[in-house]
N, C-alpha and C positions, 0 to 999 in steps of 0.2 A: 087892333086888327093887324094882319100881316100884309105888308106892302114891300115886295121885293124890288130891288133897284139900288144903284150905287151913287146916284147923283146927290142925294141929300147927305149921306154919310161922308162922301168925298168932300163936300163943302164944309162939313163940320170939322174935318181933319186937315183942311187945306194948309194951315199954318202949324200943324203938329209934326215935328221932324221924323219921328219913328226911327231913331238911331239904332234900335235893337234889331236883332235878326229874328225872323219869324219862321216857325215850323207850323204849317197850316194843314189841318186835318179835316177831311170830308168823308162822307160815307153814311150809310143808313144805320148800321150797328157797329159798336166797338170804338166809336170816336173818343168818348170820354175815357174809356179804359186806356187807350193808346196815349192820350194826353197825360194820364196819371203815371203810366210807365215811363214816359219821356221825362216828366218832371223829376221822378225818382233818380233816373240815370244822370240827369244834369246836376242835381244836387249832390249826388255821390261823388261827382267830379269837381265839387266846389264851384260850380258855375251858377251865377245869379240868374234867376229866371222868373218870369211872370207866367201865369196860366189863366186863360179865359175859357170857361166852359158854360154850357147852358143845358137845361134850365138850372136855376139855383135850387138848393134843397130846402133851406129855411129862410134866410134873409137874402135880399137881392145882392148884397155885396159879397156873399160867400162864393159866388161864381168867379170872383177875381182873387187870385192868390199871388203873393210875392214870396218866392222861395217856398217855404213849407207852411206858411200861415195865410189865412184869409185876410184880406185888407181890412183895416179898421173901419168901423162905421163912419167915424169923423172924416177920415181921408176920402172915403167913397163919396160922402155927401158934399164935401168941398169941391171935388172935381165934377161931380154930377151937376152941381149948381153952375159951374163955369160952362159946361157943355150946354145946359138948358138955356142959359143966358145967350149964348152964341146962336142957338137955334131960334130963339125969339127975335134977336136982333136981325138975323138974316131971313126971317120968316120962311124957314125951311119946312116946317111941319113934319119933322123927322119922327119916325116911329119909336116906340119904347125900346125896341131892340137896337135900333140905330144909335139912340142916345146912350144905351148901356155899352155898346161896343166902343163908341168914342170915349166914354168915361174910362173904360179899361185901358185903352191905348194911351190916354193922357197919364194915367197912373203909372203905367210901365215906363213912360218917358221920364216922369218925375223920379221914379225909383232907380233910374239908370241901370235897368237890368240888361244883361248881355243877350238873352234869348227870351222870346215870347212864344209860348205854346198855345195855339189858337184853335179852338173847335168851331167848325162851321155851325151856324144856327139852323139853316134850312137850305138844302140844295148845295149851292156853291157859287155858280157863275154870277148870280145876282144877290147873293147874301151879303149883308153889311160887312162881314169880316173880310170879304174879298177886296176891301179898300187898303189892304196891307201894302206897304211900300218896299219892304226889304225881305222878300221870301228867300229862305236858304234851302228849304226842302218842303215839298208838299207830300201829303199822304192821302191815299184813297183806300178806305177800309171796305168791309163787306157791304155790298149794295143789295137792297131788297125793295119790295113795294111798300111805299109809305108816302104820305103827302102827295098822292097822285094828282089832286086838283091843282097843285102848283108846279109839279115837276114832270108830269107825263104819266101815261098809263102802262108803259112797258119798262122793263129793266134797262133796255138800251136807251130810251129817252131820259130816264132818270140818271143813267151813267153819264150822259152827255152834259147834264147840268152839274153833276159832281166834278167832272173833268174840267169844268170852267175855272177851277182854282189853279190849274197848271200855268206856269209862267215860262217865257222863253229862256232856255239854257239853265233852268232850275230843275234839278233832279226830282223825280217823283217816285215814291215808294207805293207799290200797289199790292193789295192782298191777293195773292195768286189763287186763292180758293174761289174767287168769283167765277161765274160761268164764262165760257169762251167768248160769247157774244158781247158781254160786258167788257172783258179785257181788250177785245178788238176796238171797241169805241174809245177806250182810254188810250190805247196804243196809237190810234190814228190821230187823236187830239195832241198827244205829246210829240209825235213825229212832225206835225204841222208847225209846231213851235220850237223845234230843235231841242226838246227836253228829253233827257235820258230817263229810262224807266228801270227801277230795281224791283223785281218781283219777290215778295216775301213768301217763301214757300217752305213749309215744314218738311224736313226729311222724313222718311218712313219711320225712323226711330224716335221722332219728336225733336224738340228744339234743344239739341245738345245734351239731352238726358237729365238736365238738372231740375226741371220743373214738370216733367210729364206726369209724375204721380200727384202733384199738387193741383195743377191747373187742367181745366177741361180743354178740349181741342181748340175751340174758338178763342179761349183765353191765350193759349200758346200762339195762335196765329196773330192775335193782336200784339202780343209781346214781341214777336219777331218783327212785325211792322215797326214798332217803336225802336227796336235795336238797330234795324237797317237805317232808319231815319237819323237816329243819334249818331251812328257811325259816319254818315254823310255830312251831318251838320257840324260835328265836332271831331274831325279826324285825328286831332293831336292827342286824344285821350290815350291812356296807357293801360286801361283795364281790358281783360280778356272778355270774349263773348260770354263765357260761363259766369264771370263775375257780374256783368251787366244784366244778364238774364235773371240771375238770382236777385239782384237789387230790384229790378222791375217787378218780379213775382211777389216780392215782399210788400209792395205798395198797397195802399188801401184806396178803394173807390166806393164811397158810400152809395147805397141804393142798388148795388149790383151784387147779387149772391152774398148779401151781408147778414151775418148772424146778429140779432139784437135781443135785448133783454127787456121784458115788459112786466117783470115780477111786481114791482112796486105799484103799478097802476092796475094790474089785473089779478095778481096772485099766482100767475102761471110761473112755474120754476124752470120749465124747459125753454131752450132758446127758440126764437122764431126766425124763419128765413124771410128776408125782405129783398125784393127784386123789382126793378122798374120796367120789366118786360112789357112793351106796349105796341108791338107789331108781330106779325106771324113769325118772322125770322128770330126775333129775340125770344118769343114764346117757345120756339123749337129748342133753343139753347137752354132755357129755364126748365122745360119739360125733361130734357135729357138729364140734366143735373138732378132733378127731383127723383126721377126713376132710378138713377144710379146711387144716390146718396141719402135721400130723404124718405122715400116710400119704402119703409122697412117693416119687417115682421108682419106683412100682410095688412097693416093698419091703413085705413083710408086717410087721405090728406084733407085737411080742412083749409079752405081757401077764403081769404078776404080779398075781394076783387073790386076794382074801380076801372074806369076807362074815360078817355077824353071824348067829348061829343064829336060826331062825324067819323069815328073809327068804325071799320067793319070788324066788329068784335067776334063774329061767328068763327072766323079762322083761328083767332087766338084761343077761344074757349074750346074748340075741337082739339087743339094741340095739348092744352093743359089738363083738362078734366078727364076723369075716369069714372065709370059706373061705380057707385058706392061712395064717392067723395061727398064732402059737405061743403056748402057755399054760404058765405055771408056777402051780400052785395052792398056796397057803400058808394057815396058820392064825395069826392074831395071838395074842399072849400075854395074860396077865391084865391087866385094866384097873384101875389104881389107883383106889380109891374106888367102883368099880362092879362088885362081884363077881358080879352077876347076868348081866353081859354075857359071852356065850360065842361062840366062832367056829363057823361052819359047817365041818364036816369037809372037808378038801381033797379026799378021795375023792368026796364028794357033789358038789362043784363039777365035777370031771372027768366024773362019771357024767351030770350034767345036760347038759353040753355034748354028750356022745355021744347022749343021748336027743333033743336038739334037731336032730341031723343036721348039725351044723356040722363041716366037714372041717378038722381041725387038722393042721398040718404036723409039729409037734413038741410034746410035752407032758411035764411033769415034776410029780410029786407030792412037794413038799418038806415036807409036813406042817407041823409047828410050827417048822421050821428056816428062818426068813426069810432068814438070811444065805446059806445054801446055795441057797435059791430064787433070790436075786439073782444069785449067781455063775453058776448054771445059765442063767438068763435072759440074762445078758450074753454067755455063750458061744454060745447059740442065735442071738441077734440079730445078733452080730458088730457091724457099725457101723450096723445098721438101727434104726428107732424102737423105744423101750422105754417102756412105760407101766405104772405101779403104781396100782391102783385097787380099788374094791369096798367099801371101808370106811374111815371116818375113824380107826378104831382101828388099822388097818394103817398108815395114814399116820403115826400117833403112834409106832409102833414101828420105823419106818424108820431105819436107821443113817445119817442124813444127815450128811455131812461139812460143817462150817461153812467158809465161805470164809477164806482166809488172805491174800488180796491185796485191799487197799483202794485203790480208784481215787477220788481227790478231784478234782472239777471245781470250781474256785474261781469263784464267780459274781460278776458285776460290775455288774449292772443288773437291772431288773424288766420282764419282758414282761407286759403287761396283757391279752393275748388280742386276737383280731381276725381278720378274714377272710383276711389275707395270711399268717397263721401265722408271724409274725415277720419277714417279708421287708421290710415297710414300717417305717421308723424311728419313724413316728408311733404305733406300737403299743407303744413302749417308754418307760419312765421312765429317763432317763439324765441325767448331768451335762453341762454345756455342753462340757467338754473331751472328752467321749466321742462327739461327733457323728461319724458315719461309721464307728463301731466295731461296730455291731450285727451285721453279717455275721461279724465275728470272734467275737462271743459265740456265734453259731450254730455256728461251726467248733469252738469249745471243746466244745460239747455233742456234736457228731459225733465228735470225737477221743476223748472219754470212752466213747462207745458202742462205738467200734471196739475199744478195749482190753477192754471188757466182753465183747464178742463173741468175742474171741480167747482168753479165759481163763475156762473154766467154773468155776474156783475163785475167782472175783473178785466183789466187791460194788462198785457204783458209787454214790458219795454226792455229790449236788449240795450245796454248802455256801455258805450266805449267809443272813443274817437279814432281817427287815423293816426296811429302812434308810430308807424314805421315808414322810413324814407323809401323803402323798396316798392311800396304800393300806395295808391290813394284810397284804397278801400278801408273802411273803418272796422274796428273790432265788432261794433254792433251789427253792421251789415253782414259781416262774415258769419256771425252766429245765426242771423236770420236766414242767410243763404243755406247754411248747414241744415237748419231745421227743415227748410223747404225741400232741399235735395233728398232728404231722408223721409219725405212724406210725413213729417212731424212725428217720426218714430212710431207711427200708428197709435199715438197717444190721444190725439184729438179725434172726436167722433166723426167729423166731416170737415172738409176744407173751408167751409164758411166761417168756422171759428178762427181761422187765420186772419180774418179781418180785424181781430182784436189784438194783433201783434204789431208793434211799431218799433222804431229805432231811435235811440238818442245817440247822436254821433259827434258829441263834442267833449265828453268827459275824458279827462286825462289822469284822474286818480279816483280812489274809492269815495272820497268826500263828494267829488263832482258827480260820481255815479248816482248818488242819492239825491243831491240838490238839483242837478240839471234835469233828472227824470221827473222830479216833482213839478218843477216850473214848466217843463214841456207838457206834462199832463194838463196843467192849467191852461196853457196856450191852445191846446186842442179842444178842451171841454168848457173852459170858463169857470171851473170849480176845482177845489183842491181835493185830493184823495182823502177819504176817511180812514183807510187802512192801508198799510204797507206790508208787503212780503218781500224780503231781500234774499236773493239766492247768491251764494258765493262759497268760498272755502270756509269750512267749519272753524278753522283757527282765526278767522277774521271777524268772528261774531262781536267781540268786545269793541273792535275798532269801528265796525259799521253801525252797530246798534247804540252802544253806550256813548262812544265818542262822537260819531257823525250825526246820528239822529238827535242825540242830546244837545250837540252844539247848535243845530238849526232849530231846536225847540219843537221837534215833532214829538208828540206824546208817545212815550215808549210803550204804554199799554195798548197802543194801536199798531204796534210793529211785530210782525212775525219774522222768523229767520229760518232759512233752510240751508244747512251747511253740508257740503260734500268735500271731504278732504282728499288730496292725492295720497297714494299708497304710503309714502314715507312718513306722512303726518298721521295717518290712521294707526299704523302699528308702532309709532314712536321711534322708528329706525333713523329718521332724518333729524338727529339731534343737533346737527349744525345749523338748522333753520330756526331753532327755537329762540336764540338770542336776537335774530332779526325780527321775529314776530313781537317780542317784548319791546324792542327798540322802537318799532313802528307805532305801537300803542302809546309809548312814552312821548314820542314826538307829537302825536295828535292831541294828547292830553295837555301838553305844554302850549300847543299852537292850534286851537280847536278849528279854526277856519283856514289853516294852511297859508297864512299870510307871510310867514317868515321865510328867510332865504333857503333854509334846508328843504322845505317842502315845495316852495314855489319854483325853485331851480329844477327839481325833478320834473315838474309839469312842463317847464320850458324845453327840457331835453326830450320829452315825449311828444313834442308838438312840431314836427318837421314841416308841416304845411301852414303853420301860423293860424290855427283855427281860433276864432274869437272865444274868449273865456268870460263873456258877460252872461248874466242870467237870462236876459231877454234879447231878442234880435232886433226889436224896435223900441223906440222910446214910448210909443203909444201903449204897447203892452206893459211896459214898466210902470207907466203912470196909472194904468187901470188895476194893476195887480195888488196894490196895497202892501207890497213887499218893501221893507225898509232896508236899503242897501247903500253901498258906497263904491264908486268906481275910482280906482287909484291910477296913478300915472302910467303903469305898465299895461293898462287896458283891462285888467282883471276886475271883476265885481265881487264884492264881499258883503255878506249880511252884517248889519249893525249888531254888534255883540250885546247880549243881555236885553234885547228888545223883543217882545212877542211878535210873532209873524202870523199871517192870515190862516195858516194851517194849524196853529197852536190852539190848545183849549183855553188859553188865557185871553182876556179882552185886549183888543188892540188899543194902544195909547194914541194920543193925538199925533199927527204926522210930525216928523222931525224935519226942520227946515234949516238947520245949520249949514253953513257953506260946505259943499262937497257931498251932502247927503241927498238921497232921492226923496222927494215929498210923496207921501202915500196918497193914493187916490181918495177922493172924498167919498 
């Protein structure tokens, strides 16, 4: 059950120092997205951070992340047990969410993060997360009517509860698109505490022009809130507003305008839009997106809908549905750690639609059988648009098939941003020998996007670290920013496909482009890619496929290569480059993993920020991966040569336990 109040959680955290700085985010809509944007900006600046958001999507521990990865189950259960023991010893009778909040704060302290990005669970003033001890910035996003039984029946009453997170002398960023009466409540509360307010307000032309084509207005507003908060929390950063906005825009927030693939479980080849819209305001946002980008060629939309019990679903349904649409009503299952959350009966959803007078072409009551509901919806929709919505808890129970195809775009330079969106070479940081090659880099981005478009079961990973001392932005982030700034060159059918684009930001050479991308894929999904497509210069095919994929024992019959050469290599006029190409292949054949001084010294020169060159960021991930590797004195991690790896077709031999080698997971 929900029990608001700070006494119990404060007692749980009485002896927890909370040495990290907190960015606290409240609001009705957009909180989770703002947290995701902030996390991306902090990580792009190499700042260690924890993130705590709710509800979880699959497992309880996936709502707690350290840097870019969800905390391991073992670590979560260890600190959860400590918190529960404390709760029992003090007879506090803390709620499930209070225990979860205390567990997150304990993990952040143990991980020694510099920042914690914290999403309010419910309201603000009496929410468990308001037990934070070191707030650096607070954020109040868009406020709407939700949870009225706890927070009040008017926007102004709800705003007062949200404004309860404001602290004396701590700056507060506020979404300026809130109604004037809401802004006045927040302003009055901040003034009484001596806290300054920074209003996040989009200019008439959008947020700097870089993301207006990719993001909807509400997403731009959330992104601007994150940017203003980051700027206040970490003023010593050196990135431009354009860089930070591009980094935020490239981040992924599961369950929000997310394109998913359900081909393996239903046979449907077209992507499905998944969104957790669960109140009238978020339904408005989803409806606008569907009307603009999904409801095409006059085809009706097929909806798979669920809702939490106690919600006034009539307003949500009125906003989403149109005459002629199809509907499958379902009920989500039990929510781990939240036994009080129950679904609205599927019959109630269908009855409400009937009472609203919406003319539905086809309807199905799947009750609690979400799988049957999906199969039914796929048959009804045929190849038309299909949207799953109504509850974050439904999004959490969706049997989403992880991608099996990894597309790696090897990045070679850094786009700094600018009005020409990459067309002018002066917007790029390049080496002297790369003069004239920036159009080729753009073609690499386009090539990767085309492969992504043509395979709904793929993930596109831009790979490349921060290789220049002039900026902290990575090659991967710059390519992702470039794609976003150009609205994905009109290659992707809709912006939801951009949720299948991620960045690998540590690779310093072509070998690491391949290996780090594969291990990051595993860190995200828990499985290894079945198929690789590598995009780079055509003349690097032998190096990337034969040398690198061969060295790491990735089966070559599962590797595709897309090569786009710069002009001088296409027409053979750049004869001076040919000896260098031959020499590079020779070096990698002689030193397949790049351990020798010739290749490792190149990496060191390309690593001005001292980015870690280990395959995994945590020992827990390394232990679970079954990858057999060796960490040597300079901190670099290498695969054990001649040994099958978990992505190979070959059987894995028993774990190697010699001194200095990592033992494979059982």
